[in-house]
C-alpha positions in Angstrom: 26.2 -9.0 19.7 28.0 -6.7 17.3 26.0 -3.7 16.0 25.1 -3.7 12.4 26.2 -0.5 10.6 23.4 1.4 9.0 23.2 1.1 5.2 24.7 4.1 3.4 22.2 6.5 2.0 21.4 6.2 -1.7 22.6 8.8 -4.1 19.0 10.0 -4.5 18.6 10.4 -0.7 21.9 12.3 -0.5 20.8 14.6 -3.2 17.5 15.2 -1.5 19.3 16.0 1.8 21.7 18.3 0.0 18.9 20.2 -1.7 17.0 20.6 1.6 20.1 22.0 3.3 20.7 24.4 0.4 17.2 25.7 0.6 17.5 26.2 4.3 20.9 27.9 4.1 19.7 30.3 1.4 16.6 31.1 3.3 18.3 31.8 6.6 20.8 34.0 4.9 18.0 36.0 3.3 16.1 36.2 6.6 19.2 37.5 8.4 19.7 40.2 5.8 16.1 41.3 5.2 13.9 39.9 8.0 11.6 36.9 7.8 8.5 38.7 6.8 10.2 40.5 3.9 11.5 37.4 2.2 9.3 35.7 -0.4 9.3 32.1 -1.5 10.3 33.2 -4.9 13.4 34.9 -3.5 14.3 31.8 -1.5 13.9 29.6 -4.6 16.1 32.0 -6.7 18.8 32.1 -4.0 18.8 28.3 -3.7 18.5 27.8 -7.5 15.5 25.5 -7.2 12.0 25.6 -8.6 9.0 26.5 -6.5 7.8 22.9 -6.8 11.1 21.7 -5.4 10.7 23.9 -2.4 7.3 22.4 -1.6 8.7 18.9 -2.0 10.7 19.6 1.2 8.7 22.2 3.1 4.9 23.0 3.0 5.5 26.6 3.8 8.2 29.2 4.5 7.8 28.9 8.2 8.2 25.1 8.0 11.9 25.8 7.6 11.7 25.6 11.4 11.9 21.8 11.0 15.4 22.2 9.5 16.5 24.4 12.4 15.4 21.6 14.8 17.2 19.0 12.7 20.4 21.2 12.7 20.2 21.7 16.5 19.5 17.9 17.1 22.5 16.9 14.9 24.9 19.3 16.6 23.8 18.2 20.0 24.0 14.5 19.1 27.6 15.0 17.8 28.7 16.8 21.0 29.9 14.9 24.0 28.8 15.6 27.5 31.0 15.2 30.6 31.7 11.7 31.8 29.0 10.2 33.9 26.4 12.8 32.8 22.9 12.0 34.0 19.8 12.3 31.9 18.7 15.4 34.0 22.1 17.0 33.2 21.8 16.1 29.6 18.3 17.6 29.3 19.7 20.8 30.9 22.5 20.8 28.4 20.0 20.4 25.6 18.0 23.3 26.8 21.1 25.5 26.9 22.1 24.3 23.3 18.6 25.1 21.9 18.5 28.4 23.7 21.9 29.5 22.3 20.9 28.5 18.8 17.6 30.4 19.1 19.1 33.6 20.6 21.7 33.8 17.8 18.8 34.3 15.4 16.2 35.5 17.8 14.3 38.1 15.5 14.1 35.6 12.6 13.2 32.6 14.8 10.5 34.4 16.7 8.9 35.6 13.4 9.2 32.1 11.9 7.6 30.5 14.9 4.8 33.0 15.0 4.0 32.2 11.3 4.5 28.5 11.9 1.9 28.4 14.7 -0.6 30.3 12.4 -0.1 28.0 9.4 -2.2 24.8 9.5 -0.2 23.0 6.8 3.0 23.5 8.8 1.4 22.1 12.0 0.1 19.0 10.1 3.5 18.5 8.5 5.2 18.7 11.9 3.2 15.7 13.2 4.8 13.5 10.5 8.2 15.0 9.9 9.3 16.7 13.2 11.3 13.6 14.3 15.0 14.4 14.8 14.7 16.5 17.9 11.8 14.5 19.3 13.7 11.2 18.9 16.8 12.8 20.5 14.7 13.7 23.6 13.0 10.3 23.7 16.5 8.6 23.7 17.7 10.8 26.6 14.5 10.0 28.6 14.7 6.3 27.8 18.3 6.1 29.0 17.4 8.0 32.1 14.6 5.5 32.8 16.8 2.5 32.2 19.4 3.9 34.7 16.7 4.7 37.3 17.3 8.5 37.0 13.9 9.3 35.6 10.5 7.9 36.6 9.5 4.8 34.7 6.0 4.5 33.4 6.0 7.8 31.5 6.2 7.2 27.8 9.4 8.8 26.4 7.3 10.2 23.5 5.0 11.9 25.9 8.0 13.4 27.8 9.4 14.7 24.4 6.0 16.2 23.5 5.9 18.0 26.9 9.5 19.3 26.3 8.8 20.5 22.8 5.4 22.1 23.4 6.6 23.9 26.5 9.7 25.2 24.9 7.7 26.4 21.8 5.2 28.2 24.1 8.1 30.0 25.9 10.0 30.9 22.7 6.8 32.2 21.0 6.3 34.7 23.9 3.1 33.1 25.1 4.5 32.5 28.6 6.7 35.5 29.5 6.6 39.1 28.5 9.9 40.5 27.0 12.3 41.2 29.8 9.9 40.0 32.5 12.2 37.1 33.6 15.9 36.6 33.2 17.0 33.8 30.9 18.6 31.8 33.7 15.3 31.9 35.7 13.3 30.9 32.6 15.6 27.9 32.2 15.3 27.0 35.8 11.5 27.2 35.8 11.2 25.2 32.5 13.3 22.4 33.9 11.4 22.5 37.2 8.1 22.0 35.5 9.5 19.5 33.0 11.2 17.3 35.7 9.0 17.8 38.7 5.7 18.9 37.3 3.2 20.9 39.4 3.0 18.5 42.4 4.5 19.5 45.7 7.0 17.0 47.4 5.4 13.7 48.3 5.9 14.4 52.0 3.1 16.8 52.0 -0.2 15.0 53.0 -2.4 17.3 50.9 -0.3 16.5 47.8 -0.7 12.7 48.3 -4.4 13.1 48.6 -4.6 15.3 45.6 -2.5 13.0 43.6 -4.6 10.0 44.4 -7.8 11.9 43.6 -6.3 13.0 40.2 -5.3 9.4 39.5 -8.8 8.1 40.1 -10.5 10.9 38.2 
């Protein structure tokens, strides 16, 4: 069956998208020049040439611009092509690398933004409804991996995406590692190890099998 092409976005939707991108671009430029904490909403609105009310139509707070960073990262990754025959595990590793590079390029700004985001209730509530692009990208990778038998079936892709995102945010916020404590390559390896293998020892270990059965019954 031929796939049906998605309907083109309306003029209003395109204008809304353009305004959101202009706000984000103006804000990130100011953050790079002055630092996240030193930039006010009024300065962002002036730089983007929008009213304060327009800003709040798109973002509930300054730190909620983190959503747009995730959308940008998800869009760039979706547009990139992996090597032929790439497995879901390899694709997840490539996504970790892509997000890490994007974060490190703006590390001081992103760390301050994330710190403020985690302390802002309205941003957290907004994320539950609007943080979809990156989550859906991860869900699609997991779903494909399950269909090909590369990843364990029975784990909801949305749960896998939630684990991926919450773990990565914990690491990036500094809640897991002290600065300079662990090399980036080792952080990547540990993250993927926990994400893909969890905390359970190999199934060949009899103690692991008993513990797993007990945990399942609990």
